[in-house]
N, C-alpha and C positions, 0 to 999 in steps of 0.2 A: 618542616611540613612539606609533604610531597603533593604536587599538583597533578591531578589526573585529568587528561583530556577526554571529554565525552562528546559523542556525535549524536545529534538528534535529527530525525527525519520526521517531518510533519506534513500531513495532507488533510484537506478538508473539502467537504462538498455539501451543497444544500443552501449555503448562505446566499449566493447570488441568484438562485432560482426560486427563492421564497418557498422552498419545499416544506413539507410537514415535518421532515426529519433533517437534522443537521448532524453530520458525522465528522468526527475528528479522529484521525489515527496518528499514533506516535510510536516510533521505535527509538530507543535510546541504547547506544552501544559504546563500550570503551574500546572495542576492538572489532575486527572482522568487517570493516566498512565495505571492502570490495565484495565479500561474500554476500552481504546484505543487498548491495546494489544489484548484483547478478541474480539473486533470488527474486527480487522484485521485477526485474526485466523479464525473467523466465515466466513468471506468473502473468505479467501483462501480455506477453506474447501468446501463451497457451490459452488464455481466456478470450483472446481476440480483441482486447481493449487497447493494446499497444498502439495501434494506429490512430486512436481517437483520444481526445481529452475527455475527461469524465462526463461532462455535459453532452457530448456528442456520441458517446457510446450508447448502444441500445441496452435495455434492461437486462437481457440475457447475459451480455458481456459484463455488466456491472456486478450482477449476482454471482457469476462464475469467479470473477476476480476476488470478491469479498469471501466467498466460500473457500477458495484456495488459500487465502491469507489466514483465515481463522482455523483451518484444518491442516496447516502445514506441519504440525507436530504429530499428526496421525498418519503419516506416510508409512506404507508397509515395506 
């Protein structure tokens, strides 16, 4: 039996703010951990969210971050 190591990145928002929406995002990877971490850092920086925790980021920064994550496969 071969044991394969998987890496799981999990983030959540809405739980502590009693928001109407609770969002959980998960990335599971068997490889490319460095590339995934760099990708997330790049999106945090380009969306303007990087300097803030989610709860302190303004709505525009949050929406830009989410949009970039969900549309990452649609780059030209």
